[in-house]
C-alpha positions, 0 to 999 in steps of 0.5 A: 446368898447372891446369886449373880452370874457372870457371862459365862439340880434335881429332885428334892423327892426323897426315894429309896435307893435302889441297888440291883446290880447286874454285873454281866450287863454292859455299860451303855451310852445311849441317851435316854431322850424325853419328848421335850424340844430344846429351845435353840440359844439366841446366838446359834438362831439363823439371822432371817430377820431384819431391821433398819438401824434407825428402828434399832436405836430406838429400841435401844435408847428404850431399853437403855432407859428401862435399865437406868430407871432400875438403878439399885432397886433390885439390888436394895430389894433382894441382892439382885442385879443393878444398872450396871450388871443390866447394862452389861447384860444389854451389851450382851443381848445385842451381841447375841442377837445382831448377825454382825453387832460390831458393824452396827453403831448407835451414834452414827446417824449416817447409817440409820437407813442401813438395814441389819440382819437379826436372830431375833425379830424386832418385836421379840427384841423389846419383849425379851428386854421387857420380860428381863426388867419388868418380870425379873427373867434371868438372862441366861433364859433371855437368850437361852444360854450361859457362859460356863468354864470355856462352854457356852450351854443351853439352858431355859425355864426348868433347868437350873443355870450353871453357877461359877462356884461349881466349876471347880468340882471339875477341878477337883475331879481333874486332880483326883484322875491326874493322880489316878489312871484308873479312876480317868478311865473309868465309869463316873456319874453326874447326879442331877445334872441339869444343863449337863455342865458337869458330865461335859466338864468331866468327860472332856477330862477323862481318858480313852476309856472314861465314861459319865452317866448323867441322871435327872428326874426332870424331862426338860433338864434331860432334853437340854442336857442331851442337846449340850452332849451332842453340841460338844460332840460327847454323846459317845462318852456321856449318857444322859438318863432320866430318873430319880437319883441313884435309879438310873443307876441300878445296873451298875452298883458298886462299879462307880469310879466317881461320882458328883453332884450339885444337889437341890441344897437351899433350905425350904424356907430360904427360897422366897428370899432369894433373888426374884430371878431365882425364886421366881424363875429357876425350878424348885425341883433343883433348889429345895433341900428340905427344911435345913437343905440337907435332905438330898446330900444325905440321901446321895452320900448314903447311896455313894457308899453302895455305887462307888467301887472301892477307892472311888471318888466323890465330890458334893457341892453344898450351901456353905461351912454349916452343910460341909461340916454336917456332911463329913460327919454323918460320913464320920458316923452314919457311914463309918469306915466307908470313906477316908480322906473326907475333905471339906474345900473351899471356893474361889470366895473362901466359903467352904462349899465342897466336901470330897473323898473316897470310898475305901478299899 
C-alpha cells in the first residue's frame, strides 16, 4: 500500500460494547477536553521571526541539495517519497513559513539584504527540513496541518494523518442524507475520529438539527479534533469525547441516525513494511487492526447493530477487497437480519474500500 498524500483511528484495544441506554437524557454537544494543548499549524503562527534574503537563499540551497541527494532512494526502499515530491513539499514549506512568500525571489541577487518576516526562525527551518529528510518525519507533522477536502486540519504526532481516500465517506454520507431528511437532522457518530476530519466533513452537510459525536481513545487526538472543530465554528454541532469506541455513546443506544469509522485495519505484521513516514511516526494505535486487520472492524460492526436506530446508515473504510468481503459476510451471517442494502463501494482508484448499509427496520 502506498500512503503518499497530496497537499491536501483509533484504538485497536477491543473492549466489550457498552450498551446502557438512558433515553430520557438529552444529547449534549459539549466537548470533553484533554489536558493536551494542540500545536498551532505553521501557517497560522504569527510572523515573529526575521531573516535576510541572503540567509534564506543559503537555507534553500541546502534544502534543495538534501532533496537531490534522495533521488529515488526512499521510493525504492519502501515506496516512499521521491525527490520530485520532496521538492513540492519544500515549496509548500516556504509558503507556510514565509509571511509573503510571493515577494521573495531566490534568484534575484539585488534583494539579498532585504529582511523577510517568518513564522518560524531560520534555525527551526533548518531543523524542520532535516527532520523531514533524515528522520522521514511526515511533512504534515512538520508543518502541523493537512489539506483534506476543502479543509485545512491541524495534525501532529499522536494523530493519524487523514488520507484522501477517506474523503469519500463524506460523499457517501451526503448521498444518504440527500435521500432521507430524517438522517440529515439526526444524531451521527464518528468513531476513532483522529483529527476530526470525518466529523467535521459530516457536520457541515447535516441539517440544522443534525449533530455529531466524535470519539477517540487518544487524548492527543481528542485535543486536536476539538481544536479543528472550533476552527470551523462547529462546536455547537459536534461533540468530541474521549473513550474507547462506543463507551462515550452509552447513553444514546439505538438513537444514532448514522455511524462512520475509519478504524485501524492494517494487519499487525504489515506495519513494519509500510513507508517510514507511517511505520515510524504515525500512531500504531490508529493503524494496527490485529492479525488480519479485522479486529476493530468486526467489533464496530457488531456494536452498530445496537447503536443505530432503524433505518440508520453505516459506513466503514477497510483495507481493500478481502476485508470488505469479509465484513459483508460477517454482516450477512453473524448479524443476520440486522442490516439491509449492504454494499461494497470502490474508492477513486478502483479499490473496493468501503462497506455501507442500513439498519433493518
